[in-house]
VMD Tcl script that builds the backbone (N, CA, C; Angstrom):
set m [mol new atoms 192]
animate dup $m
set s [atomselect $m all]
$s set {name element resname resid chain x y z} {
  {N N MET 1 A 99.355 88.577 100.666}
  {CA C MET 1 A 98.546 89.092 99.581}
  {C C MET 1 A 98.572 90.618 99.613}
  {N N LYS 2 A 98.851 91.217 98.484}
  {CA C LYS 2 A 98.922 92.671 98.415}
  {C C LYS 2 A 97.569 93.292 98.722}
  {N N ASN 3 A 97.607 94.454 99.360}
  {CA C ASN 3 A 96.368 95.168 99.645}
  {C C ASN 3 A 96.252 96.324 98.651}
  {N N LEU 4 A 95.798 96.001 97.458}
  {CA C LEU 4 A 95.647 97.015 96.421}
  {C C LEU 4 A 94.470 97.939 96.702}
  {N N ARG 5 A 93.494 97.452 97.469}
  {CA C ARG 5 A 92.350 98.310 97.807}
  {C C ARG 5 A 92.789 99.456 98.713}
  {N N LEU 6 A 93.668 99.156 99.663}
  {CA C LEU 6 A 94.195 100.207 100.535}
  {C C LEU 6 A 95.010 101.203 99.720}
  {N N LYS 7 A 95.881 100.690 98.879}
  {CA C LYS 7 A 96.722 101.560 98.057}
  {C C LYS 7 A 95.867 102.450 97.162}
  {N N ALA 8 A 94.834 101.876 96.549}
  {CA C ALA 8 A 93.961 102.644 95.660}
  {C C ALA 8 A 93.182 103.714 96.427}
  {N N ALA 9 A 92.692 103.372 97.617}
  {CA C ALA 9 A 91.938 104.342 98.420}
  {C C ALA 9 A 92.834 105.499 98.848}
  {N N ARG 10 A 94.045 105.175 99.248}
  {CA C ARG 10 A 95.000 106.213 99.651}
  {C C ARG 10 A 95.360 107.097 98.468}
  {N N ALA 11 A 95.664 106.482 97.346}
  {CA C ALA 11 A 96.031 107.240 96.143}
  {C C ALA 11 A 94.859 108.076 95.642}
  {N N GLY 12 A 93.642 107.554 95.807}
  {CA C GLY 12 A 92.446 108.284 95.380}
  {C C GLY 12 A 92.252 109.588 96.134}
  {N N LEU 13 A 92.809 109.649 97.324}
  {CA C LEU 13 A 92.748 110.878 98.125}
  {C C LEU 13 A 94.019 111.712 97.958}
  {N N ASP 14 A 94.875 111.293 97.020}
  {CA C ASP 14 A 96.151 111.966 96.766}
  {C C ASP 14 A 96.972 112.068 98.054}
  {N N MET 15 A 96.995 110.963 98.798}
  {CA C MET 15 A 97.693 110.916 100.076}
  {C C MET 15 A 98.905 109.990 99.946}
  {N N SER 16 A 100.041 110.437 100.426}
  {CA C SER 16 A 101.244 109.601 100.392}
  {C C SER 16 A 101.203 108.586 101.534}
  {N N GLN 17 A 102.049 107.571 101.416}
  {CA C GLN 17 A 102.180 106.615 102.513}
  {C C GLN 17 A 102.588 107.338 103.788}
  {N N ASP 18 A 103.489 108.287 103.668}
  {CA C ASP 18 A 103.971 109.027 104.833}
  {C C ASP 18 A 102.843 109.814 105.494}
  {N N GLU 19 A 101.999 110.463 104.692}
  {CA C GLU 19 A 100.883 111.234 105.251}
  {C C GLU 19 A 99.918 110.324 106.002}
  {N N LEU 20 A 99.578 109.195 105.391}
  {CA C LEU 20 A 98.674 108.252 106.054}
  {C C LEU 20 A 99.303 107.732 107.338}
  {N N ALA 21 A 100.575 107.388 107.263}
  {CA C ALA 21 A 101.270 106.870 108.444}
  {C C ALA 21 A 101.227 107.863 109.601}
  {N N LYS 22 A 101.490 109.119 109.315}
  {CA C LYS 22 A 101.469 110.144 110.372}
  {C C LYS 22 A 100.080 110.283 110.973}
  {N N LYS 23 A 99.041 110.184 110.147}
  {CA C LYS 23 A 97.672 110.355 110.647}
  {C C LYS 23 A 97.231 109.198 111.537}
  {N N VAL 24 A 97.800 108.011 111.308}
  {CA C VAL 24 A 97.392 106.855 112.118}
  {C C VAL 24 A 98.438 106.459 113.151}
  {N N GLY 25 A 99.565 107.167 113.177}
  {CA C GLY 25 A 100.554 106.963 114.231}
  {C C GLY 25 A 101.481 105.779 114.036}
  {N N VAL 26 A 101.809 105.468 112.780}
  {CA C VAL 26 A 102.786 104.412 112.496}
  {C C VAL 26 A 103.838 104.953 111.541}
  {N N SER 27 A 104.820 104.133 111.199}
  {CA C SER 27 A 105.852 104.559 110.256}
  {C C SER 27 A 105.382 104.375 108.813}
  {N N ARG 28 A 106.032 105.068 107.906}
  {CA C ARG 28 A 105.736 104.905 106.484}
  {C C ARG 28 A 106.010 103.470 106.064}
  {N N GLN 29 A 107.036 102.872 106.659}
  {CA C GLN 29 A 107.388 101.497 106.330}
  {C C GLN 29 A 106.267 100.520 106.700}
  {N N THR 30 A 105.548 100.826 107.769}
  {CA C THR 30 A 104.425 99.977 108.159}
  {C C THR 30 A 103.332 100.029 107.109}
  {N N ILE 31 A 102.993 101.216 106.633}
  {CA C ILE 31 A 101.976 101.355 105.590}
  {C C ILE 31 A 102.430 100.625 104.329}
  {N N SER 32 A 103.687 100.796 103.968}
  {CA C SER 32 A 104.237 100.109 102.802}
  {C C SER 32 A 104.111 98.589 102.958}
  {N N ALA 33 A 104.461 98.083 104.127}
  {CA C ALA 33 A 104.399 96.639 104.376}
  {C C ALA 33 A 102.967 96.114 104.307}
  {N N ILE 34 A 102.012 96.898 104.803}
  {CA C ILE 34 A 100.595 96.497 104.718}
  {C C ILE 34 A 100.182 96.420 103.250}
  {N N GLU 35 A 100.527 97.435 102.479}
  {CA C GLU 35 A 100.148 97.463 101.062}
  {C C GLU 35 A 100.806 96.322 100.282}
  {N N LYS 36 A 102.016 95.950 100.656}
  {CA C LYS 36 A 102.724 94.851 99.976}
  {C C LYS 36 A 102.245 93.474 100.440}
  {N N GLY 37 A 101.508 93.447 101.545}
  {CA C GLY 37 A 101.066 92.173 102.093}
  {C C GLY 37 A 102.094 91.517 102.984}
  {N N ASP 38 A 103.095 92.285 103.411}
  {CA C ASP 38 A 104.153 91.754 104.268}
  {C C ASP 38 A 103.853 91.909 105.751}
  {N N TYR 39 A 102.784 92.614 106.090}
  {CA C TYR 39 A 102.457 92.877 107.490}
  {C C TYR 39 A 100.951 92.815 107.664}
  {N N ASN 40 A 100.519 92.105 108.690}
  {CA C ASN 40 A 99.101 91.983 109.006}
  {C C ASN 40 A 98.788 92.946 110.156}
  {N N PRO 41 A 98.114 94.052 109.869}
  {CA C PRO 41 A 97.873 95.065 110.908}
  {C C PRO 41 A 96.871 94.598 111.957}
  {N N THR 42 A 96.969 95.202 113.127}
  {CA C THR 42 A 95.990 94.927 114.181}
  {C C THR 42 A 94.641 95.496 113.769}
  {N N ILE 43 A 93.599 95.012 114.403}
  {CA C ILE 43 A 92.253 95.526 114.097}
  {C C ILE 43 A 92.161 97.012 114.411}
  {N N ASN 44 A 92.834 97.451 115.490}
  {CA C ASN 44 A 92.786 98.874 115.832}
  {C C ASN 44 A 93.449 99.729 114.754}
  {N N LEU 45 A 94.553 99.251 114.195}
  {CA C LEU 45 A 95.209 99.986 113.116}
  {C C LEU 45 A 94.330 99.984 111.876}
  {N N CYS 46 A 93.706 98.866 111.580}
  {CA C CYS 46 A 92.784 98.800 110.434}
  {C C CYS 46 A 91.664 99.831 110.581}
  {N N ILE 47 A 91.099 99.906 111.778}
  {CA C ILE 47 A 90.011 100.864 112.031}
  {C C ILE 47 A 90.512 102.296 111.870}
  {N N SER 48 A 91.687 102.592 112.379}
  {CA C SER 48 A 92.257 103.936 112.245}
  {C C SER 48 A 92.456 104.302 110.777}
  {N N ILE 49 A 92.985 103.371 110.013}
  {CA C ILE 49 A 93.197 103.620 108.583}
  {C C ILE 49 A 91.859 103.875 107.895}
  {N N CYS 50 A 90.854 103.082 108.223}
  {CA C CYS 50 A 89.525 103.268 107.631}
  {C C CYS 50 A 88.956 104.643 107.947}
  {N N HIS 51 A 89.109 105.086 109.177}
  {CA C HIS 51 A 88.609 106.408 109.565}
  {C C HIS 51 A 89.279 107.505 108.752}
  {N N VAL 52 A 90.590 107.427 108.608}
  {CA C VAL 52 A 91.341 108.451 107.873}
  {C C VAL 52 A 90.949 108.459 106.404}
  {N N LEU 53 A 90.750 107.278 105.831}
  {CA C LEU 53 A 90.455 107.194 104.400}
  {C C LEU 53 A 88.959 107.259 104.080}
  {N N GLY 54 A 88.129 107.264 105.112}
  {CA C GLY 54 A 86.685 107.338 104.893}
  {C C GLY 54 A 86.123 106.082 104.250}
  {N N ARG 55 A 86.676 104.949 104.608}
  {CA C ARG 55 A 86.245 103.655 104.070}
  {C C ARG 55 A 85.883 102.730 105.214}
  {N N THR 56 A 85.272 101.594 104.873}
  {CA C THR 56 A 84.911 100.602 105.879}
  {C C THR 56 A 85.952 99.477 105.897}
  {N N LEU 57 A 85.897 98.669 106.939}
  {CA C LEU 57 A 86.768 97.501 107.010}
  {C C LEU 57 A 86.513 96.580 105.814}
  {N N ASP 58 A 85.237 96.429 105.444}
  {CA C ASP 58 A 84.909 95.613 104.276}
  {C C ASP 58 A 85.566 96.162 103.008}
  {N N ASP 59 A 85.555 97.476 102.871}
  {CA C ASP 59 A 86.140 98.106 101.687}
  {C C ASP 59 A 87.628 97.798 101.552}
  {N N LEU 60 A 88.348 97.835 102.667}
  {CA C LEU 60 A 89.807 97.804 102.603}
  {C C LEU 60 A 90.457 96.500 103.032}
  {N N PHE 61 A 89.863 95.773 103.968}
  {CA C PHE 61 A 90.594 94.670 104.576}
  {C C PHE 61 A 89.929 93.302 104.489}
  {N N TRP 62 A 88.629 93.240 104.401}
  {CA C TRP 62 A 87.968 91.944 104.448}
  {C C TRP 62 A 87.452 91.564 103.080}
  {N N ASP 63 A 87.651 90.293 102.749}
  {CA C ASP 63 A 87.092 89.776 101.501}
  {C C ASP 63 A 85.671 89.342 101.790}
  {N N GLY 64 A 84.754 89.909 101.027}
  {CA C GLY 64 A 83.363 89.619 101.324}
  {C C GLY 64 A 82.596 89.005 100.233}
}
mol reanalyze $m
mol bondsrecalc $m
mol representation Tube
mol addrep $m
């Protein structure tokens, strides 16, 4: 399932996939795969992404 919430949050901060990837210590391809729904990130990576984007796990990753 695509993660459009992550993509929207990143785009809302005018941040590229590459910029986000560098801030959380993964490749741009990893961020792309998460957004496409092709990769299920670890909880630690999810938390790192949330910190960088100023969002919660509920906002970006969990259906509530």
